[in-house]
C-alpha positions, 0 to 999 in steps of 0.5 A: 368458913375459916376452916373451910377457906384454909380447906380450899387453900389445901386443895388449891395448893395441890392442884397447882402441883398436881398441874405441874407435874403434868407438864413434865408427863407431857414432855416425858409423852412427846420424848418418848413418841419421838424417839419411839418414831425414829425407832422405827423409821430409822432401825425399823425397831417397834414397840407396843409397850413404848406406843402405850406408855403414850397412850398413859401418859396422854390418859394421864394428863386428861384424867389428872388434869380435870382439877387443874383446868376447873382451879386455872377456870379453863374449862369450857364456859359458855361465854357469851351468856355469861359475860352478860350476867352479873359475877353473882349472877354467875356465882349463882349458876357455878354453885348450882352446877357444881352442887346438881351436877359437877358432884353427883357425876363424880361421885358417880362414876368414882363408884362406876370405875372403882370395880373395874379397876380392882378386876384388873388389878386382883387378875393382873390383866395385860393389855391384849397386844404383844408386849402390851402393858398391864392395864391397873395404872390406867384404869386407876386413873379413871376414880383417881382423877375423878376423885381429884376433879371431886376435891376441886370442886368443893374447894371452888364451892366452898369459894363461891358460897364465901364469895356471897357471903361477902368473904372474898373479894373474887368467886375463884383464885384472884391470882389466875383472872379470867379465862382465855375464851373470856377473855376473847369474849370481851374483847369482841365484845368491845369492838362490836361495841366500837363498831356501833359508836363509829356507825351512828355518828353522822 
């Protein structure tokens, strides 16, 4: 398990770097979008290539950022249920979700999307829009994104199993803390409890 936890640490570090890179892609997409809008409105100059690079950058952030979101525990949870369960029970549910749903789904989508990318790469497929971009880079984002999500799922699985074995104090990366949704759920629960107490006073 020590070796597996070391592997998990390497995967987490990799996705931390991916997350930092994606923040620059967001900035690039904003600047390109603003520049394209200014050129179109001011000089009546437009470019399908600039429009499509915005879509490509958005696709890159969305697809490649899934593993980073998982690392940061920023993915969607049903907090009004999970907040009522113990950490151990939530960890078992997470393990089942990773093993039964996330890992198989990632493998299936990698398997389905790779031939799509290869066909576009081999044929040099181009956008149907005049002056558009070559298509294979954006199609590569699909298997790449699910590949990154897959390895992060393995990392999260290792951490949760280690927690159940008593080898970790927390089932996920400690430094990241609860998600915004979990904080909101805890705050609402505290307010509801306070209101109940005040209503019970004579």
